[in-house]
N, C-alpha and C positions, 0 to 999 in steps of 0.2 A: 826444830822443834824443842825444851826440854819439856818431858808431860810432869803431873806427878801420880807418885807413884799410890794403888791400892794396896793398903796394909790388913791385916790380920784380921776379920771381924767385921771385912766388908765381903756383902754375899753376894756380889758382883765374882766374886772369888772364887765362888763353888759352881759356876754356875761351865757346861761344858760351851767349849767357845764353834761357830756354828765353820764351814768353807771356804776358802773366797777362789774366788770365780776370778777365772782370768780375765776378764774385762773390770775388773777392782778401776777404779780411779783413785793415780795419787800411791800406787803402792808403793815406787820407790821413794816419797814424802815417808810416807807411813815408818820404811823401811830405816830411812837414817833418824825420823825423831827417836824410833828408839834404841837406835844404837847411842844419838848423840846423851839420851835418857839415862840410857845405861849404866854409859862411860862416864859420865856429872856422878853417876851415886856410889864410884872406882866399883860395880858388879863385871859379873863376868856372861851373865844368861839372864834375859827378859823375853817375858809370853807378852803378844799384845796389849793379855785381856790384865793386865800387870798398869795396865796404867788404860785403863776400861775398855776396850775395844775387844767385843771378843769376838777374833777373828782366826781362825787358825795359822796363826806364826809365828814366830822365834829364832830370837837372833842372838849367836855366842862370841864371846871375843876374851881369849886368850894369849896377854901376851907373855911373849919367851923375858928375857931380864933388858933386854935393850928397847926403848918405844915402839922400835918402825919393823919390828924383827914379829912377827904374829906365831905364835903356836897354835894356837886353831879360831880360824873362826869364820863363821859357816849363816848360813841364812835360812831359816827352812818354812817355804806355805807347804799349808796339807798335807804336815805329814804323817808317816804309819806306821809306829810298829810291825816288822814284819814277821823278825823272831825274834827272843833270846839267846841266846850262847850260857854256857858257862859256867862257873858256880858265883852264888850270891852270896857279892863284897858291901862289908861297912865300911861306913867312912865316915869323916864327921861334915855335914850338910849346912850352908846357913842361906837368907836367900833377901831380898829386899823387900818380899809383902810379911816377912819377920824378923826386923829390926833385933840385933844387937843380941841374936838367938842362934846358937849349930846346939846339933845333936848329930846321934851314930845314923843314916838310914843304911839300911840294906837294900844294894840294886840286884840286878846281872854282872857280870863283867863283861861283857862283847856284847850290843845290838846289831837289829838286819835294820834299816829306816830307808822306805819311802820315802819320797818331798822331792819337791822343788825348788827353784832358787827362784831367784829375781826375776830370769827371763825365762819362767816356764818352759825349762827346759829340765823336766825329769830324769831323776837317777834313783838306784840303787844300792843304798855301801851300810857296808861293814862298819867301825864304829866296836873300840875297846875301853880299855880303860879312863883318863878323866873326860875326854871326848861322850865316851856311851853315858856318865851318871850326870853330867850336868844335859845331856841329848836329854832321858828318863826325866829329871829333874823340870826343868824348862816342857814334857812330852804333858806328862802329870801337868800342868797350870791347863794345858792345853782342856784337858780332862774333868775339870774342878776340881783336881788332885791339892793340897798345900804339903808337903813336907811334911809337918808332922804330925797328918795324919798317917803317915806311915810306917811310925816312931814306935814301939812295944810300949806296953803298959807302962813300966817303971817310968822311964825317959816322959812317957804325955802327965805322968803325975805330977814326976817334979818341975816342970814345964807350966801349968797349972796358971799361977802369979804374976809369970812374964804375958805372959799368953794375954792372961788377961787386961798389966797392963797396957798391953799394945792394942787390943779394947779398946780399951778407955783412950789412947792418943796422951799417953804418959808417963814420954817418953822423946828423944831429942836426936834428929838425924842430920847429914848434912847435903839433902836431898830432900825437895819433893815432894809431899804426902800428901794422901785424899783419903 
């Protein structure tokens, strides 16, 4: 089922998400709904809080050139960033909750992440490059942080008017919003 995506200005996006218990009912339904919602919105990552579910889970799907060839796909339940590695790297980011805006964000080049998959198998993995960036972006959502909060003061100032328009819902996108 496709859910509306909460947009900038919704107070729920600033709340820290809670852990998911292993006996959580309908976890697979939630995961499927998140993928369906994300793909309908042409996103590459989605945290549960973005659809109004304040639980520590996010999904990622980045495709290569062919529609059936995944570049990177993952389900991350109760993730925890254990370590950050390498230099800070600046890169342009966007977000389904902050539509039509992108800005340069500085993030760690690599991370070590502890998480559970959809079968409650525990993983500890190192991610770098674009995977590390997307994971850090989605992880921020679980912590109640939207990427625009990480911008330098000049970027923040430059985006005040478009951010207010998002708060006021003065925009159109091709996906459901709330």
